[in-house]
PAROVEX-319174 format. One line per 3 residues: their letters; for each residue x, y negated, z of N, C-alpha, C. Coordinates in steps of 0.05 Angstrom, whole numbers, padded with zeros to 5 digits. Atoms other than C-alpha are relative to their C-alpha. Layout:
REM residues N
A = X Y Z X Y Z X Y Z; ...
REM end
This chain:
REM residues 290
MLI = -00019 -00022 00000 01304 -01294 01824 00027 -00008 -00013; -00024 00009 00014 01353 -01327 01776 00017 -00017 00019; -00014 00017 -00020 01371 -01378 01830 00013 00017 00021
QRN = -00011 -00017 -00020 01380 -01323 01880 00024 00016 -00010; -00023 -00015 00012 01426 -01282 01834 00024 -00019 -00003; -00022 00019 00003 01467 -01344 01819 00013 -00007 00027
ALA = -00010 00006 -00027 01473 -01360 01893 00017 00023 00011; -00015 -00023 -00010 01495 -01289 01909 00027 00003 -00015; -00025 -00001 00016 01546 -01291 01852 00020 -00021 00010
LIR = -00018 00021 -00010 01573 -01357 01879 00012 00008 00026; -00010 -00009 -00026 01579 -01328 01949 00021 00021 -00003; -00020 -00020 00005 01615 -01267 01923 00026 -00011 -00011
GCR = -00024 00012 00012 01662 -01310 01882 00016 -00015 00021; -00014 00014 -00022 01678 -01354 01942 00014 00019 00019; -00012 -00019 -00018 01690 -01294 01986 00025 00013 -00013
SWL = -00023 -00012 00014 01736 -01263 01934 00023 -00020 -00001; -00021 00021 00001 01774 -01329 01926 00013 -00004 00026; -00011 00006 -00026 01783 -01337 02000 00012 00024 00013
LDA = -00008 -00023 -00016 01791 -01266 02027 00015 00021 -00015; -00011 -00023 00015 01812 -01220 01971 00025 -00007 -00016; -00022 00008 00017 01865 -01261 01934 00027 00007 00013
EGS = -00028 -00004 -00008 01939 -01242 01938 00019 -00013 -00019; -00019 00014 00017 02000 -01276 01912 00027 -00003 00014; -00027 00004 -00011 02071 -01299 01926 -00002 -00014 00027
TRP = -00001 00013 -00026 02087 -01317 01998 00020 -00023 00001; -00020 00021 -00001 02140 -01367 01978 -00012 -00028 00006; 00011 00026 -00007 02094 -01428 01980 -00005 -00003 00030
LGL = 00005 00001 -00029 02074 -01411 02052 00026 -00001 00015; -00026 00001 -00013 02147 -01398 02071 00012 -00028 -00002; -00010 00027 00003 02168 -01465 02042 -00015 -00020 00017
FRV = 00016 00018 -00016 02111 -01500 02076 00007 00003 00030; -00008 -00004 -00028 02131 -01469 02143 00025 -00016 00006; -00025 00014 -00004 02201 -01498 02136 -00005 -00031 00000
LLI = 00006 00028 00001 02175 -01567 02116 -00016 -00009 00024; 00016 00007 -00023 02124 -01566 02172 00017 -00003 00025; -00017 00002 -00024 02177 -01553 02225 00016 -00026 -00001
LLL = -00015 00025 00002 02218 -01611 02199 -00018 -00024 00006; 00018 00022 -00006 02157 -01656 02202 -00007 -00001 00030; 00005 -00001 -00029 02143 -01632 02274 00023 -00012 00015
WAR = -00023 00012 -00013 02213 -01651 02294 00000 -00030 -00004; 00000 00029 00006 02207 -01719 02260 -00021 -00014 00018; 00022 00013 -00015 02142 -01732 02298 00004 00002 00030
FAQ = 00001 -00005 -00029 02154 -01701 02367 00027 00001 00013; -00026 -00006 -00012 02229 -01694 02378 00007 -00018 00023; -00007 00019 -00022 02239 -01757 02419 -00018 00003 00024
EMA = 00018 -00003 -00023 02177 -01748 02461 00003 00026 00015; -00003 -00026 -00012 02192 -01675 02474 00028 00005 00011; -00027 -00004 -00009 02266 -01684 02488 00001 00001 00031
LWN = 00000 -00005 -00029 02285 -01661 02558 00008 -00026 00016; -00007 00025 -00015 02316 -01729 02577 -00024 -00018 00004; 00023 00017 -00001 02247 -01759 02567 -00022 00011 00018
QET = 00021 -00013 -00016 02209 -01713 02615 00003 -00008 00030; 00001 00009 -00028 02188 -01732 02686 -00007 00022 00020; 00009 -00022 -00018 02161 -01666 02714 00010 00026 -00011
PAQ = -00008 -00026 00009 02181 -01593 02711 -00019 00011 -00022; 00019 -00010 00020 02117 -01578 02671 00005 -00013 -00027; -00007 00013 00025 02135 -01630 02619 00025 00010 -00012
AAL = -00025 -00010 00010 02205 -01604 02614 -00004 00028 -00012; 00006 -00026 00011 02179 -01533 02604 -00014 -00001 -00027; 00014 00003 00026 02133 -01556 02549 00020 -00010 -00021
GAA = -00020 00010 00020 02190 -01594 02515 00019 00022 -00008; -00018 -00023 00006 02236 -01533 02520 -00014 00020 -00018; 00016 -00019 00017 02181 -01488 02491 -00002 -00011 -00028
FFI = 00003 00012 00026 02171 -01537 02434 00025 00005 -00017; -00025 -00002 00016 02244 -01537 02413 00008 00029 -00005; -00006 -00028 00004 02254 -01462 02423 -00017 00012 -00022
LTT = 00019 -00012 00019 02192 -01443 02383 00004 -00012 -00028; -00004 00013 00026 02205 -01494 02327 00026 00011 -00013; -00025 -00011 00010 02276 -01468 02320 -00003 00028 -00010
LAL = 00006 -00027 00009 02253 -01396 02316 -00016 00000 -00026; 00017 00001 00023 02200 -01415 02265 00016 -00011 -00025; -00016 00011 00022 02250 -01455 02223 00018 00021 -00012
VGW = -00018 -00021 00011 02300 -01399 02216 -00015 00025 -00007; 00016 -00023 00008 02245 -01348 02212 00007 00025 00015; -00006 -00024 -00017 02262 -01301 02270 -00024 00004 00018
HTR = 00025 -00004 -00014 02201 -01269 02302 -00020 -00021 -00008; 00014 00024 00011 02165 -01318 02257 -00029 -00002 00008; 00029 00002 -00005 02092 -01300 02266 -00005 -00006 00030
RAM = 00004 00005 -00028 02097 -01297 02342 00007 -00029 00007; -00008 00027 -00005 02135 -01363 02343 -00021 -00020 -00009; 00019 00019 00011 02084 -01397 02299 -00026 00000 00016
VLL = 00024 -00001 -00016 02025 -01372 02340 00004 -00015 00027; -00006 00014 -00025 02057 -01396 02405 00003 -00030 -00004; -00004 00029 00007 02077 -01462 02372 -00027 -00013 -00004
AGV = 00027 00011 00004 02004 -01472 02351 -00013 -00006 00027; 00010 00004 -00027 01985 -01464 02424 00012 -00024 00014; -00014 00023 -00012 02037 -01515 02446 -00011 -00026 -00012
LAL = 00011 00025 00013 02011 -01566 02395 -00029 -00005 00008; 00028 00004 -00010 01939 -01554 02416 00000 -00012 00028; -00002 00011 -00026 01960 -01568 02487 00008 -00030 -00001
VHY = -00009 00027 00004 01995 -01631 02464 -00023 -00018 -00009; 00021 00017 00011 01936 -01657 02424 -00024 -00002 00019; 00025 00001 -00015 01878 -01637 02468 00004 -00007 00030
NIG = -00004 00005 -00029 01906 -01636 02539 00014 -00026 00006; -00015 00024 -00006 01958 -01690 02538 -00012 -00024 -00014; 00010 00022 00016 01927 -01732 02483 -00029 -00008 00008
LHG = 00028 00007 -00004 01851 -01730 02488 -00008 00000 00029; 00008 -00001 -00028 01843 -01707 02560 00017 -00017 00018; -00018 00015 -00017 01904 -01740 02589 00002 -00030 -00007
GYA = 00001 00028 00007 01894 -01806 02552 00026 -00011 -00012; -00025 00010 00013 01962 -01809 02517 -00007 -00004 -00030; 00011 00007 00026 01939 -01845 02454 00016 00010 -00024
PFT = -00015 -00009 00024 01997 -01828 02407 -00005 00029 -00008; 00005 -00028 00006 01979 -01754 02412 -00029 00005 -00009; 00028 -00003 00010 01906 -01767 02392 -00003 -00007 -00029
HHH = 00003 00010 00027 01921 -01794 02323 -00006 00022 -00020; 00008 -00019 00020 01896 -01760 02261 00024 00015 -00012; -00023 -00014 00011 01966 -01744 02236 00010 00022 00019
VYL = -00007 -00021 -00019 01980 -01705 02300 -00020 00023 -00002; 00020 -00021 00004 01915 -01667 02292 00006 00016 -00025; -00006 -00014 00025 01934 -01651 02220 00023 00019 00003
LMV = -00024 -00018 -00005 02002 -01623 02241 -00008 00024 00016; 00009 -00023 -00017 01968 -01580 02294 -00016 00020 -00017; 00017 -00018 00017 01916 -01552 02245 00017 00015 -00020
CTV = -00017 -00013 00019 01969 -01538 02193 00017 00022 00013; -00015 -00021 -00014 02010 -01499 02244 -00018 00024 00006; 00019 -00022 -00005 01949 -01458 02264 -00005 00016 -00025
LCA = 00006 -00014 00025 01932 -01442 02192 00024 00014 -00012; -00025 -00013 00010 02004 -01427 02172 00005 00026 00016; -00004 -00023 -00016 02008 -01378 02230 -00019 00023 -00007
MGP = 00019 -00021 00008 01948 -01340 02201 00009 00015 -00025; -00009 -00013 00024 01987 -01321 02138 00027 00014 00003; -00026 -00014 -00001 02048 -01278 02121 00024 -00019 -00005
CER = -00020 00021 00004 02095 -01338 02130 00028 00010 00006; -00026 -00012 -00006 02152 -01291 02151 00012 00015 -00023; -00010 -00017 00022 02159 -01256 02084 00019 -00015 -00019
SFS = -00018 00016 00017 02197 -01313 02050 00015 -00020 00016; -00017 00021 -00013 02255 -01358 02071 00001 00004 00030; -00001 -00006 -00029 02263 -01324 02138 00022 00019 00007
LDR = -00019 -00020 -00010 02314 -01287 02179 -00013 00027 00003; 00015 -00026 -00002 02261 -01234 02190 00003 00015 -00027; -00002 -00014 00026 02264 -01219 02115 00028 00010 -00005
VLA = -00028 -00008 00003 02340 -01218 02114 00006 00025 00016; -00005 -00023 -00016 02343 -01169 02171 -00015 00025 -00010; 00015 -00022 00011 02288 -01126 02140 00013 00011 -00026
LRR = -00014 -00009 00024 02326 -01124 02074 00024 00017 00007; -00023 -00015 -00008 02388 -01100 02110 -00007 00028 00010; 00010 -00026 -00010 02347 -01044 02142 -00014 00016 -00022
GQA = 00014 -00013 00022 02315 -01028 02075 -00030 00001 00005; 00028 -00001 -00007 02246 -01044 02104 -00015 -00025 -00009; 00013 00025 00008 02230 -01111 02071 -00024 00005 -00017
RPE = 00023 -00001 00017 02161 -01119 02043 00003 -00020 -00024; -00001 00019 00022 02151 -01153 01975 -00009 -00027 00009; 00008 00027 -00006 02143 -01228 01976 -00028 -00005 -00012
QGS = 00028 00001 00008 02069 -01217 01963 -00018 00004 00025; 00018 -00004 -00022 02011 -01222 02011 -00026 -00015 -00003; 00026 00014 00000 01942 -01249 02028 00004 -00030 -00003
LLA = 00000 00029 00004 01928 -01320 02005 -00020 -00014 00018; 00020 00012 -00017 01878 -01332 02061 00010 -00026 00012; -00011 00024 -00012 01923 -01382 02097 00004 -00022 -00021
NRL = -00004 00019 00021 01940 -01416 02031 -00027 -00014 -00007; 00026 00011 00007 01866 -01424 02014 -00011 -00018 00022; 00010 00017 -00022 01849 -01451 02083 00015 -00026 00002
LLL = -00015 00024 00000 01905 -01501 02079 -00008 -00018 -00023; 00010 00016 00022 01880 -01523 02011 -00027 -00012 00007; 00026 00012 -00008 01810 -01532 02039 00004 -00022 00021
QLM = -00006 00022 -00019 01840 -01573 02096 00009 -00025 -00015; -00007 00023 00016 01872 -01618 02044 -00024 -00013 -00012; 00025 00011 00011 01805 -01626 02009 -00016 -00014 00021
AVY = 00016 00012 -00021 01770 -01640 02075 00011 -00027 00009; -00012 00025 -00008 01819 -01695 02093 -00008 -00022 -00020; 00007 00020 00020 01807 -01731 02027 -00030 -00006 00001
FWT = 00028 00005 00002 01732 -01721 02027 -00011 -00016 00024; 00011 00013 -00023 01717 -01742 02098 00012 -00028 00005; -00012 00026 -00001 01767 -01799 02095 -00015 -00019 -00019
AVD = 00015 00017 00019 01731 -01825 02033 -00028 -00006 00010; 00027 00005 -00011 01663 -01816 02066 00001 -00021 00022; -00003 00020 -00022 01687 -01856 02127 00004 -00028 -00012
KTN = -00005 00026 00012 01708 -01912 02079 -00023 -00010 -00018; 00021 00007 00018 01644 -01912 02038 -00021 -00016 00015; 00018 00019 -00013 01612 -01972 02071 00010 -00028 -00008
MAF = -00007 00027 00009 01612 -02047 02058 00023 -00012 00016; -00023 00011 -00016 01661 -02061 02114 00026 00007 -00013; -00026 -00007 00013 01715 -02023 02076 00000 -00009 -00029
LSG = 00000 00006 00028 01693 -02032 02004 00002 -00030 -00006; -00002 00029 00003 01688 -02108 02014 00029 -00010 00005; -00027 00007 -00006 01761 -02107 02036 00005 -00010 00028
VRL = -00003 00011 -00027 01748 -02130 02107 00018 00018 00018; -00015 -00018 -00017 01776 -02068 02142 00030 00001 -00008; -00028 -00001 00010 01838 -02064 02098 00014 -00027 00005
DQV = -00012 00027 -00005 01849 -02139 02106 00008 -00002 00029; -00008 00001 -00029 01849 -02131 02182 00025 00015 00005; -00024 -00017 -00004 01900 -02075 02179 00025 -00014 -00011
LHF = -00023 00013 00013 01946 -02112 02131 00008 -00026 00015; -00006 00025 -00015 01940 -02178 02170 00016 00007 00026; -00013 -00008 -00025 01961 -02141 02234 00030 00006 -00005
HYY = -00028 -00008 00005 02025 -02115 02201 00016 -00021 -00016; -00014 00018 00019 02042 -02171 02151 -00005 -00030 00004; 00007 00028 -00003 02015 -02236 02179 00024 -00019 00001
ESF = -00024 00017 -00003 02084 -02263 02197 00023 00009 -00018; -00020 -00010 00018 02121 -02227 02142 00003 -00018 -00025; -00004 00015 00025 02152 -02260 02081 -00015 00012 -00023
LAP = 00016 -00013 00021 02111 -02210 02041 -00029 -00007 00001; 00029 00007 -00004 02045 -02239 02066 -00013 -00011 -00025; 00014 00011 00024 02030 -02280 02003 -00007 00021 -00021
FVL = 00004 -00021 00020 02035 -02217 01961 -00020 00022 00010; 00016 -00022 -00011 02004 -02165 02007 -00028 -00009 00008; 00025 00010 -00011 01948 -02209 02035 -00017 -00015 -00021
WGP = 00015 00013 00021 01920 -02232 01968 -00028 00012 -00001; 00028 -00008 -00003 01844 -02228 01976 -00011 00018 -00022; 00010 -00017 00021 01823 -02201 01907 00014 00026 -00002
GIV = -00015 -00025 00001 01879 -02150 01909 -00008 00019 00022; 00008 -00017 -00022 01856 -02124 01977 -00027 00013 -00007; 00026 -00011 00008 01784 -02116 01951 00003 00022 -00021
AAS = -00004 -00020 00021 01808 -02080 01889 00013 00025 00011; -00014 -00023 -00012 01855 -02035 01930 -00019 00016 00016; 00020 -00015 -00017 01798 -02017 01978 -00017 00018 -00017
ILV = 00017 -00016 00017 01753 -01994 01922 00015 00022 -00014; -00016 -00019 00014 01809 -01959 01885 00007 00024 00018; -00008 -00021 -00019 01831 -01920 01947 -00023 00020 00004
VVV = 00024 -00017 -00004 01760 -01893 01958 -00005 00017 -00025; 00005 -00015 00025 01752 -01873 01885 00021 00022 -00003; -00022 -00019 00003 01820 -01838 01884 -00003 00023 00020
EYF = 00003 -00021 -00021 01806 -01800 01949 -00023 00018 -00007; 00022 -00018 00009 01739 -01774 01923 00009 00017 -00023; -00009 -00015 00023 01772 -01754 01858 00019 00022 00008
LAI = -00019 -00020 -00009 01829 -01718 01894 -00014 00023 00015; 00015 -00021 -00015 01779 -01681 01939 -00012 00021 -00019; 00012 -00019 00020 01748 -01650 01876 00022 00010 -00019
GIL = -00018 -00006 00021 01806 -01651 01828 00021 00021 00007; -00021 -00019 -00007 01854 -01608 01868 -00008 00029 -00005; 00009 -00027 00006 01811 -01547 01852 -00002 00005 -00031
LGR = 00003 -00003 00029 01810 -01561 01777 00027 00000 -00013; -00027 -00004 00011 01872 -01534 01743 00006 -00018 -00023; -00005 00016 00024 01864 -01575 01680 00008 -00029 00007
WQR = -00007 00027 -00009 01872 -01639 01721 00025 00000 00018; -00020 -00004 -00020 01931 -01613 01761 00022 -00022 -00002; -00021 00019 00002 01984 -01660 01733 -00009 -00028 00009
LVL = 00011 00026 -00008 01940 -01721 01741 -00004 -00002 00030; 00004 -00001 -00029 01922 -01700 01812 00027 -00003 00015; -00026 00002 -00013 01995 -01690 01831 00012 -00027 -00002
GLA = -00010 00027 00004 02015 -01756 01801 -00014 -00021 00018; 00015 00019 -00016 01960 -01795 01836 00006 00004 00030; -00006 -00005 -00029 01975 -01761 01903 00028 -00011 00007
VVL = -00027 00010 -00006 02049 -01779 01899 -00001 -00031 00002; 00002 00030 -00001 02032 -01852 01883 -00015 -00009 00024; 00017 00008 -00023 01977 -01857 01935 00015 00002 00026
HGV = -00013 -00004 -00026 02016 -01828 01993 00027 -00014 00001; -00024 00016 00000 02080 -01862 01971 -00006 -00029 00008; 00008 00028 -00007 02045 -01930 01975 -00008 -00001 00029
FYV = 00007 00000 -00029 02015 -01912 02043 00025 00001 00017; -00025 -00003 -00017 02084 -01891 02069 00017 -00025 00000; -00017 00024 00002 02118 -01954 02045 -00013 -00024 00013
LLP = 00014 00024 -00009 02065 -02005 02065 -00011 00002 00028; 00014 -00003 -00026 02035 -01976 02129 00015 00020 00018; -00014 -00018 -00019 02061 -01941 02192 -00016 00027 00003
VQT = 00016 -00025 00000 02029 -01873 02174 00015 00023 00012; -00017 -00021 -00013 02086 -01834 02207 00002 00025 -00019; -00004 -00025 00016 02084 -01761 02183 -00024 00006 -00018
FSL = 00024 -00007 00014 02015 -01764 02151 00004 00003 -00030; -00004 -00002 00029 02036 -01778 02079 00016 00024 -00008; -00017 -00023 00007 02091 -01726 02079 -00014 00026 00005
TML = 00016 -00024 -00005 02045 -01674 02110 -00019 00006 -00023; 00019 -00003 00022 01993 -01686 02056 00014 00009 -00026; -00014 -00008 00025 02045 -01681 02000 00010 00029 00003
ALY = -00008 -00028 -00004 02072 -01616 02031 -00023 00019 -00006; 00023 -00018 00004 02002 -01587 02027 -00005 00004 -00030; 00003 -00004 00029 02005 -01595 01951 00014 00025 -00010
LFV = -00011 -00026 00007 02046 -01531 01951 -00022 00020 -00006; 00022 -00019 00003 01978 -01497 01954 -00019 -00008 -00022; 00016 00008 00023 01948 -01536 01897 00010 00015 -00025
VSP = -00012 -00014 00023 01997 -01504 01848 -00002 00030 00005; 00002 -00029 -00001 01991 -01430 01832 00024 00011 00016; -00022 -00011 -00016 02032 -01390 01883 00021 00015 -00017
DRV = -00019 -00014 00018 02063 -01348 01828 00017 -00020 -00016; -00016 00020 00014 02084 -01411 01792 00021 -00012 00019; -00020 00009 -00019 02118 -01437 01855 00022 00021 00003
HRV = -00020 -00022 -00002 02152 -01369 01861 00019 -00001 -00023; -00018 00001 00023 02179 -01374 01790 00018 -00024 00000; -00017 00025 -00001 02203 -01446 01799 00023 00004 00020
VHL = -00021 -00004 -00020 02241 -01427 01862 00020 00020 -00011; -00018 -00020 00012 02270 -01366 01826 00019 -00013 -00020; -00016 00014 00020 02294 -01410 01769 00021 -00018 00013
LVA = -00019 00018 -00013 02325 -01461 01816 00023 00016 00013; -00021 -00017 -00013 02362 -01406 01855 00018 00012 -00021; -00016 -00011 00021 02385 -01374 01790 00019 -00021 -00012
DAD = -00017 00022 00010 02411 -01441 01764 00022 -00006 00019; -00020 00006 -00021 02447 -01453 01830 00021 00022 00000; -00019 -00022 00000 02479 -01384 01827 00018 -00002 -00025
RSI = -00017 00003 00024 02503 -01396 01756 00019 -00023 00003; -00018 00023 -00004 02531 -01464 01775 00023 00007 00018; -00021 -00008 -00019 02569 -01435 01834 00019 00020 -00013
GSA = -00017 -00020 00013 02593 -01377 01792 00019 -00012 -00021; -00017 00011 00020 02620 -01422 01738 00020 -00021 00010; -00018 00020 -00012 02655 -01470 01786 00027 00013 00006
SGP = -00027 -00010 -00006 02729 -01464 01796 00009 -00010 00027; -00010 00009 -00026 02766 -01467 01861 -00016 00012 00023; 00013 -00013 -00022 02749 -01437 01929 -00022 -00016 00013
WK = 00019 00017 -00015 02708 -01496 01953 -00022 -00011 -00018; 00020 00010 00019 02663 -01506 01892 -00021 00020 -00005
REM end
């Protein structure tokens, strides 16, 4: 009976954490803006109209740019995000997996698509959007508070990436340094950096360290007392990945997801302080252009 009661209490706690929590919508609004910039960085060239060969491809490219622009400025935000999620699903599943276009099958493309879907599930229009500006002018703006369901799901997605990536690497092929050595040889074999990057003991140590850090981050992002350590490790880990390997948008997407590791109300206060400091700076400047 004690085990049953504890299990029920755990289930109720998880349900409350996931479904009942409310907080500032600023983290989700900021993430929406960062996400659109990452989508442009990843897809802009392939979606550009000059690069299309059929009317269907051109229509898809036009839809991508129209919807990302609407989502960026925050006009009809929720509708734009939902439709954009559909476009990205079409890109990943139909063109990538079904059509055999390998660049659209990569894990960083899948992560961008999932983040768009989850962002569209939350009140991403209540902060940093034209929708909010127009609502304020009409006197109909809602407070920058709302359900944290999307935030929680995005946080769980961050945890899942770390956990399953670490699980995939928990084998002798990776821990012995063989897999990482193959990747680094492919990119650095003829580079002047080869003597430094391809040092055998360093590759083995890096392989083990990466797995340990990823398991730690998968757990640590939920533990508030380790928040500073988690944030520092994440910046170092993804910074190293970004500099050493062609990870494209993956590292930046993962770092953007850390907006949901920090308390939403804390993010709200930090943004408020930054805006207030900027207002004071502008107010104290002299001259019409300062």
